[in-house]
ZAMARGU-4260 file (C-alpha; in steps of 0.2 Angstrom, whole numbers, plus 5000, padded with zeros to 4 digits):
<rodrens>
0) 5000/5000/5000 | 5007/5017/4996 | 5011/5028/5011 | 4997/5041/5011 | 5001/5058/5019
5) 4992/5063/5035 | 4977/5075/5033 | 4982/5091/5042 | 4964/5093/5047 | 4966/5076/5057
10) 4984/5076/5062 | 4990/5094/5065 | 5008/5094/5069 | 5012/5077/5062 | 5030/5075/5056
15) 5035/5068/5039 | 5031/5049/5042 | 5043/5045/5028 | 5057/5049/5040 | 5050/5037/5052
20) 5048/5023/5039 | 5066/5025/5034 | 5072/5024/5052 | 5061/5009/5055 | 5067/5000/5040
25) 5086/5004/5044 | 5088/5010/5026 | 5098/5026/5029 | 5108/5033/5015 | 5126/5032/5023
30) 5135/5047/5030 | 5123/5060/5027 | 5121/5071/5043 | 5105/5070/5052 | 5093/5084/5049
35) 5082/5093/5062 | 5067/5083/5055 | 5076/5067/5056 | 5081/5070/5074 | 5063/5074/5078
40) 5057/5058/5069 | 5069/5048/5080 | 5061/5056/5095 | 5043/5053/5089 | 5047/5035/5085
45) 5053/5032/5103 | 5038/5041/5111 | 5049/5055/5117 | 5039/5068/5106 | 5021/5065/5100
50) 5018/5060/5082 | 5003/5073/5081 | 4991/5084/5090 | 4973/5078/5089 | 4958/5086/5096
55) 4952/5069/5103 | 4958/5052/5104 | 4942/5046/5096 | 4941/5050/5077 | 4926/5048/5066
60) 4933/5041/5049 | 4930/5034/5032 | 4941/5024/5020 | 4954/5038/5018 | 4955/5040/5037
65) 4957/5021/5039 | 4972/5022/5026 | 4980/5036/5035 | 4979/5028/5052 | 4985/5012/5045
70) 5001/5021/5042 | 5001/5028/5059 | 4999/5011/5066 | 5017/5007/5061 | 5022/5018/5076
75) 5008/5016/5088 | 4993/5005/5091 | 4977/5010/5083 | 4959/5003/5087 | 4946/5003/5074
80) 4927/5001/5078 | 4916/4996/5065 | 4898/5001/5071 | 4881/5002/5064 | 4865/5011/5070
85) 4855/4995/5068 | 4865/4985/5080 | 4860/4988/5098 | 4876/4980/5104 | 4887/4992/5094
90) 4877/5007/5101 | 4880/5001/5118 | 4898/4997/5116 | 4903/5014/5108 | 4903/5025/5123
95) 4912/5012/5134 | 4926/5009/5121 | 4928/5028/5118 | 4930/5031/5137 | 4943/5017/5139
100) 4953/5023/5124 | 4953/5041/5130 | 4959/5035/5147 | 4976/5030/5138 | 4980/5048/5136
105) 4987/5047/5118 | 4995/5030/5119 | 4980/5023/5109 | 4968/5031/5096 | 4951/5025/5091
110) 4945/5027/5073 | 4926/5024/5072 | 4919/5019/5055 | 4900/5020/5052 | 4896/5004/5041
115) 4879/5012/5036 | 4888/5026/5028 | 4903/5016/5022 | 4896/4998/5018 | 4911/4994/5007
120) 4922/4993/5023 | 4912/4979/5031 | 4895/4972/5035 | 4896/4967/5053 | 4900/4978/5068
125) 4917/4973/5076 | 4933/4980/5084 | 4950/4978/5076 | 4967/4983/5081 | 4980/4989/5069
130) 4998/4985/5073 | 5013/4989/5061 | 5000/4990/5047 | 4992/4974/5051 | 4974/4972/5056
135) 4970/4960/5071 | 4952/4956/5075 | 4949/4959/5094 | 4930/4955/5096 | 4913/4957/5090
140) 4897/4961/5100 | 4898/4970/5117 | 4909/4960/5129 | 4911/4966/5148 | 4921/4982/5151
145) 4934/4972/5161 | 4937/4961/5145 | 4938/4976/5134 | 4951/4984/5146 | 4961/4968/5146
150) 4962/4967/5127 | 4967/4985/5126 | 4981/4982/5139 | 4987/4967/5129 | 4987/4977/5113
155) 4998/4990/5122 | 5010/4977/5128 | 5012/4969/5111 | 5015/4986/5104 | 5028/4989/5116
160) 5037/4973/5112 | 5036/4977/5094 | 5044/4994/5097 | 5028/5003/5093 | 5031/5017/5106
165) 5024/5032/5097 | 5010/5042/5104 | 4999/5057/5100 | 4995/5072/5110 | 4977/5077/5114
170) 4973/5096/5113 | 4973/5103/5131 | 4984/5090/5138 | 4970/5079/5144 | 4960/5064/5137
175) 4948/5073/5127 | 4934/5072/5140 | 4938/5081/5156 | 4955/5089/5153 | 4964/5078/5166
180) 4983/5077/5166 | 4990/5061/5158 | 4997/5048/5170 | 5016/5049/5169 | 5025/5035/5159
185) 5033/5022/5169 | 5052/5024/5171 | 5062/5012/5161 | 5075/5001/5170 | 5092/5010/5168
190) 5100/4997/5156 | 5084/4998/5145 | 5085/5017/5145 | 5104/5016/5141 | 5100/5004/5126
195) 5086/5015/5119 | 5097/5031/5120 | 5111/5022/5111 | 5098/5016/5097 | 5092/5034/5095
200) 5109/5040/5092 | 5112/5026/5080 | 5125/5017/5090 | 5117/4999/5089 | 5133/4990/5096
205) 5130/5000/5112 | 5112/4996/5112 | 5115/4977/5110 | 5128/4978/5124 | 5115/4987/5136
210) 5102/4974/5132 | 5114/4959/5134 | 5119/4966/5151 | 5101/4968/5156 | 5098/4949/5151
215) 5114/4944/5161 | 5105/4952/5176 | 5088/4945/5173 | 5087/4931/5159 | 5068/4932/5161
220) 5067/4950/5155 | 5055/4949/5140 | 5057/4967/5135 | 5076/4965/5135 | 5074/4950/5124
225) 5063/4959/5112 | 5074/4975/5112 | 5089/4965/5109 | 5081/4956/5094 | 5075/4973/5087
230) 5092/4982/5089 | 5101/4967/5081 | 5089/4968/5066 | 5093/4987/5064 | 5112/4983/5065
235) 5111/4970/5052 | 5102/4982/5040 | 5112/4997/5044 | 5120/5005/5028 | 5111/4992/5017
240) 5099/4998/5003 | 5083/4989/4998 | 5090/4987/4980 | 5106/4980/4986 | 5098/4966/4997
245) 5085/4961/4984 | 5096/4961/4969 | 5109/4949/4978 | 5095/4938/4984 | 5088/4937/4966
250) 5105/4934/4958 | 5110/4921/4972 | 5095/4911/4977 | 5105/4897/4985 | 5115/4909/4996
255) 5108/4908/5013 | 5116/4924/5019 | 5106/4933/5005 | 5090/4925/5010 | 5092/4929/5028
260) 5095/4947/5023 | 5079/4948/5013 | 5069/4941/5027 | 5076/4955/5038 | 5071/4967/5025
265) 5054/4960/5023 | 5050/4960/5042 | 5057/4978/5044 | 5045/4984/5031 | 5030/4975/5039
270) 5030/4960/5028 | 5030/4948/5042 | 5023/4933/5034 | 5034/4934/5019 | 5049/4935/5030
275) 5044/4919/5040 | 5039/4910/5024 | 5055/4913/5015 | 5065/4906/5029 | 5054/4891/5032
280) 5054/4887/5014 | 5073/4887/5014 | 5075/4876/5029 | 5072/4859/5022 | 5086/4860/5009
285) 5099/4868/5020 | 5113/4859/5028 | 5115/4856/5047 | 5124/4873/5049 | 5111/4882/5038
290) 5096/4875/5048 | 5104/4880/5064 | 5106/4898/5057 | 5088/4898/5050 | 5081/4892/5066
295) 5091/4905/5077 | 5086/4919/5065 | 5068/4914/5065 | 5068/4914/5084 | 5075/4932/5084
300) 5062/4938/5072 | 5049/4930/5083 | 5055/4941/5097 | 5054/4957/5086 | 5036/4954/5080
305) 5031/4948/5098 | 5028/4930/5105 | 5009/4932/5106 | 5007/4938/5088 | 4996/4925/5078
310) 5008/4925/5064 | 5022/4920/5075 | 5012/4906/5082 | 5008/4899/5065 | 5027/4901/5060
315) 5032/4892/5076 | 5021/4878/5072 | 5028/4876/5055 | 5046/4877/5062 | 5042/4863/5075
320) 5035/4852/5061 | 5051/4854/5051 | 5062/4851/5066 | 5053/4835/5071
</rodrens>
């Protein structure tokens, strides 16, 4: 899908998302010095600065809005509510969902789609999440509020694991309802903070070192496992171009290094299933050393995407069947 520009009426103060896309893909152009816009893009990607200023965390939308917020979901989680006036469950759900999203103070946004006005977008009311440009169905109907809150908490947790730390600022500094001040973000553990600071200045080796020290202190630190996998991916792609990686893979289809590189590139660009499928298809014909490398790379990429992601679960099952 082409990267649509944000509508200034909807996302006032938005930075150029292409800078963020370039940062996420690790596709820098070499020695060019960082511009002020690139520096702000780095701060936005880490959540240090807001991506945009919105009048409310709840946005009424259409097909164009959905495309715009699909792009936004590459940097923060987005919830999509498909509602219809004829559904009593949808009507009862709407105010509850809006209140819960507003209570996140810009860490989530809700796009509401009226299916009566936009039938081409769907027929049945339901709620989806957009993560890294990928839709994930959350629920249909009107579940209890506690269940909805739990699902939103899980979405935020998965987004954090995937490095989707962006946020929007709500006008007035509140949640769009009562002007209350947002709750402070939890402080990062020192080694995590050291790692993210290193990543933002482009020192991936230092970021890897910080996460490895965090894991030496606490081997069960899931965020450090995910962060380490993410920064290793960025380091592998640093200074590489899309054309270089894809041309080599096309010219040398039996070169495992080339296929591993393309898998990294696919995953960094949001083509998660393509990345997994490429490596899983290469596994049966690889020698013992190659199989070990493919397995280890897949396990790293699983951490980048998030262990609970359904695409990871499916790929893990395929890998298990190939191993045994």
